[in-house]
C-alpha positions in Angstrom: -230.5 -240.1 -138.6 -231.0 -240.0 -134.9 -228.6 -241.6 -132.5 -229.7 -243.2 -129.2 -228.1 -245.0 -126.3 -229.4 -248.3 -125.1 -228.3 -250.3 -122.0 -227.9 -254.0 -121.6 -227.3 -256.2 -118.6 -225.4 -259.4 -119.2 -224.1 -261.6 -116.4 -225.2 -258.8 -114.0 -222.8 -256.3 -115.8 -224.2 -253.3 -117.4 -222.9 -251.9 -120.7 -224.1 -249.3 -123.2 -224.4 -249.2 -127.0 -224.7 -245.9 -128.9 -225.8 -246.2 -132.5 -228.2 -244.8 -135.1 -231.7 -245.9 -134.2 -232.0 -248.0 -137.4 -228.9 -250.1 -136.5 -230.8 -251.7 -133.6 -233.1 -253.4 -136.0 -230.2 -255.7 -136.9 -229.5 -256.6 -133.2 -232.6 -258.6 -132.0 -230.3 -260.8 -129.9 -229.6 -257.9 -127.6 -233.2 -257.2 -126.8 -233.7 -259.9 -124.0 -230.9 -258.1 -122.1 -232.1 -254.5 -122.6 -232.8 -252.6 -119.4 -233.6 -249.0 -118.4 -230.6 -247.9 -116.3 -229.2 -244.8 -114.8 -226.1 -246.3 -113.3 -222.7 -246.1 -114.9 -222.0 -248.9 -117.5 -218.7 -250.9 -117.3 -218.1 -249.9 -120.9 -219.7 -247.9 -123.7 -219.5 -249.0 -127.4 -220.2 -246.4 -130.0 -221.0 -247.4 -133.6 -219.3 -244.9 -136.0 -220.3 -244.1 -139.5 -216.7 -243.6 -140.6 -214.1 -245.5 -142.7 -212.1 -248.2 -141.0 -209.0 -246.8 -139.3 -205.6 -247.6 -140.8 -203.2 -249.8 -138.9 -200.2 -247.6 -139.9 -198.4 -246.4 -136.7 -199.8 -249.3 -134.6 -197.7 -252.1 -133.1 -199.1 -255.5 -134.1 -199.4 -257.7 -130.9 -201.6 -260.6 -131.8 -203.5 -262.4 -134.6 -206.0 -265.2 -134.0 -206.7 -267.2 -137.1 -207.1 -270.7 -135.7 -210.3 -271.9 -137.4 -211.0 -271.4 -141.2 -214.7 -270.7 -140.6 -214.2 -268.4 -137.6 -213.5 -264.7 -137.5 -209.9 -263.6 -137.8 -208.9 -261.1 -135.0 -205.9 -258.8 -135.4 -204.8 -256.8 -132.4 -202.7 -253.6 -132.4 -201.5 -251.3 -129.7 -200.3 -247.9 -129.0 -199.3 -246.4 -125.6 -202.8 -245.9 -124.3 -205.1 -247.4 -127.0 -206.0 -250.7 -128.6 -207.2 -251.4 -132.2 -208.9 -254.7 -133.0 -209.6 -255.6 -136.7 -211.9 -258.5 -137.6 -212.8 -260.4 -140.7 -215.7 -262.9 -140.9 -213.5 -265.9 -141.8 -209.8 -266.6 -141.5 -208.8 -265.5 -145.0 -211.5 -262.9 -145.8 -211.2 -259.1 -145.8 -211.4 -257.0 -142.6 -215.0 -255.7 -142.3 -214.8 -254.0 -138.9 -212.4 -252.4 -136.5 -212.7 -251.5 -132.8 -210.8 -248.6 -131.3 -210.6 -248.9 -127.5 -209.0 -246.9 -124.7 -206.4 -248.6 -122.4 -208.9 -250.3 -120.0 -211.6 -251.1 -122.6 -214.2 -248.8 -120.8 -214.7 -246.8 -124.0 -214.8 -248.2 -127.5 -215.8 -247.2 -131.0 -216.6 -249.7 -133.7 -216.2 -248.9 -137.4 -217.7 -251.2 -140.0 -218.1 -251.9 -143.7 -221.8 -251.3 -144.7 -223.8 -254.5 -144.4 -221.9 -255.9 -141.4 -223.7 -254.3 -138.5 -224.7 -257.5 -136.8 -221.3 -259.1 -137.2 -219.4 -256.0 -136.1 -221.5 -255.1 -133.0 -221.8 -258.7 -131.9 -218.1 -259.4 -132.0 -217.0 -256.0 -130.8 -219.4 -256.1 -127.8 -218.4 -259.7 -127.0 -214.7 -259.0 -127.0 -214.9 -255.8 -125.1 -217.1 -257.5 -122.5 -214.6 -260.3 -122.1 -211.7 -257.9 -121.7 -213.5 -255.4 -119.4 -214.9 -258.0 -117.0 -211.8 -260.1 -116.7 -210.9 -258.4 -113.4 -214.4 -258.7 -112.1 -214.4 -262.4 -111.3 -216.1 -263.1 -114.7 -215.2 -265.5 -117.4 -216.6 -265.5 -120.9 -216.6 -269.2 -122.0 -216.7 -270.9 -125.3 -219.2 -273.6 -124.3 -222.7 -275.0 -124.7 -224.9 -275.0 -121.6 -227.7 -277.2 -120.5 -229.8 -276.6 -117.4 -231.5 -279.5 -115.8 -233.0 -279.8 -112.3 -232.1 -276.1 -111.7 -228.4 -276.8 -112.2 -226.2 -276.0 -115.2 -223.8 -278.3 -117.1 -221.2 -276.7 -119.3 -219.8 -278.7 -122.3 -216.4 -277.6 -123.4 -214.2 -278.5 -126.4 -212.6 -277.2 -129.5 -214.7 -276.0 -132.4 -216.2 -279.0 -134.2 -215.8 -281.3 -131.1 -219.6 -281.7 -130.8 -220.7 -279.4 -128.0 -223.9 -278.4 -129.7 -224.6 -281.9 -130.7 -224.1 -283.2 -127.2 -226.3 -280.5 -125.8 -229.0 -281.4 -128.3 -228.8 -285.0 -127.2 -229.6 -283.9 -123.7 -232.6 -282.0 -125.0 -233.8 -285.1 -127.0 -233.2 -287.4 -124.1 -234.4 -285.5 -121.0 -237.8 -283.7 -121.1 -236.7 -281.4 -118.3 -233.5 -280.2 -120.0 -233.2 -276.6 -121.3 -230.5 -274.9 -123.4 -229.2 -271.7 -121.7 -226.6 -270.8 -124.3 -224.8 -272.6 -127.2 -221.5 -270.7 -127.6 -220.6 -267.9 -125.3 -222.1 -268.1 -121.8 -220.8 -265.9 -119.0 -219.6 -267.5 -115.7 -219.3 -265.5 -112.5 -217.7 -266.3 -109.2 -220.2 -264.8 -106.7 -219.5 -263.1 -103.5 -221.3 -265.8 -101.5 -218.7 -268.4 -102.8 -220.8 -269.9 -105.5 -220.4 -270.1 -109.3 -223.2 -269.2 -111.7 -223.5 -269.3 -115.5 -225.5 -266.7 -117.4 -227.0 -266.6 -120.9 -225.7 -264.0 -123.2 -226.5 -262.2 -126.5 -223.7 -264.3 -128.2 -224.7 -267.8 -129.0 -223.0 -268.8 -132.2 -225.2 -270.3 -134.9 -227.9 -271.2 -132.4 -230.4 -268.5 -131.7 -230.5 -268.9 -127.9 -230.5 -265.5 -126.1 -231.8 -265.9 -122.6 -231.4 -263.4 -119.8 -231.4 -266.0 -117.1 -228.8 -267.9 -115.0 -228.3 -271.1 -113.0 -225.7 -272.4 -110.4 -223.1 -274.6 -112.1 -223.2 -278.3 -111.3 -220.2 -279.4 -113.4 -218.1 -278.8 -116.5 -217.5 -281.5 -119.1 -214.7 -281.6 -121.6 -215.9 -283.5 -124.7 -213.6 -285.7 -126.7 -214.8 -287.6 -129.8 -214.2 -291.4 -129.5 -215.6 -294.7 -130.8 -217.0 -295.4 -127.4 -218.6 -293.7 -124.3 -216.5 -293.3 -121.2 -216.3 -290.6 -118.5 -213.7 -289.8 -115.8 -213.3 -287.1 -113.2 -210.3 -284.7 -113.7 -208.0 -283.4 -111.1 -207.5 -279.7 -110.9 -204.2 -279.8 -112.7 -205.8 -281.9 -115.5 -208.8 -279.7 -115.8 -207.0 -276.3 -115.7 -205.7 -276.3 -119.3 -209.1 -277.3 -120.7 -210.8 -274.4 -118.9 -208.1 -271.9 -119.8 -208.5 -272.9 -123.5 -212.2 -272.3 -123.2 -212.2 -268.7 -122.0 -211.7 -265.4 -123.8 -209.0 -263.0 -122.7 -205.8 -261.3 -123.6 -203.1 -263.8 -122.7 -200.4 -261.3 -123.5 -201.7 -258.8 -120.9 -200.3 -259.9 -117.5 -202.7 -258.0 -115.2 -205.7 -259.4 -117.1 -204.4 -263.0 -117.1 -203.6 -262.8 -113.4 -207.3 -262.1 -112.7 -208.4 -264.9 -115.1 -206.0 -267.4 -113.5 -207.4 -266.5 -110.1 -211.0 -266.9 -111.3 -210.3 -270.3 -113.0 -208.7 -271.6 -109.8 -211.7 -270.5 -107.8 -214.1 -272.1 -110.3 -212.2 -275.4 -110.2 -212.4 -275.4 -106.4 -216.2 -275.1 -106.6 -217.2 -277.2 -109.6 -216.1 -280.7 -110.6 -214.7 -281.2 -114.2 -215.1 -284.4 -116.2 -213.7 -285.7 -119.5 -216.3 -287.4 -121.6 -215.0 -289.5 -124.5 -218.1 -290.2 -126.5 -220.1 -291.0 -129.5 -222.9 -288.7 -130.7 -225.7 -290.8 -129.2 -228.2 -290.7 -126.4 -226.2 -293.2 -124.4 -223.4 -290.6 -124.1 -225.9 -288.1 -122.7 -227.3 -290.6 -120.3 -223.8 -291.5 -119.1 -222.9 -287.9 -118.7 -226.1 -287.0 -116.8 -225.8 -290.0 -114.5 -222.2 -289.2 -113.6 -222.3 -285.4 -113.3 -225.8 -284.8 -111.7 -226.1 -284.2 -108.0 
């Protein structure tokens, strides 16, 4: 089968995907971001038709298995390479592996047949997060609503109700639009502003928009038997934002860059904590408080 290279621009960062032509049929979420480029991508991901590499001889450095219904990520390292192994759920078998060079500019993804979408989505998302960490870019775990030309990011642990609250905005305000429902990209711009971009990664909600908006505010959601909202100081907001971004916390140089980007973001954008019920009153209270 023929192999081709395709290019994608996400958050104004260009990356390349090399795969058999038939593989792209499983990746419709990437199409809104596809571009014709001649410039150098920040990383190239190559889909390999080979067995999963063994972890023998690699040093285990990290395992993320926090949520039962979320992928398990195992990370291994050698002197100048990384190996990432992923399963679809916390306890299931490994179905893909990603072999990367030291700075994540080149990566190969190996997969068990039948897992093309899962493997490419997760490999590209992780490599994107790691590669852009030093480029004033943050890959968030959040749901994003745009209203009045400004973006509102809803943060919280899985199951908190980010998607539910975003849907309440859509049901309550006719001018609200969903930009992304799981993994938006935030960039700190050279002009001193902060923007959020849609991405090919949007969880269970098919929302893949190659557009962006300036950030109005970030809202940490907390389930409660009432609706109440308060503004957070930077020291209060920092851990919520840190918990909402993707990055290698064991890699000092990467985390230094992420810490700097978070600090800049918090100087530019207010952060609120919304204790709420899943009702329209919560959306109205949030919009009234957080809007310009």
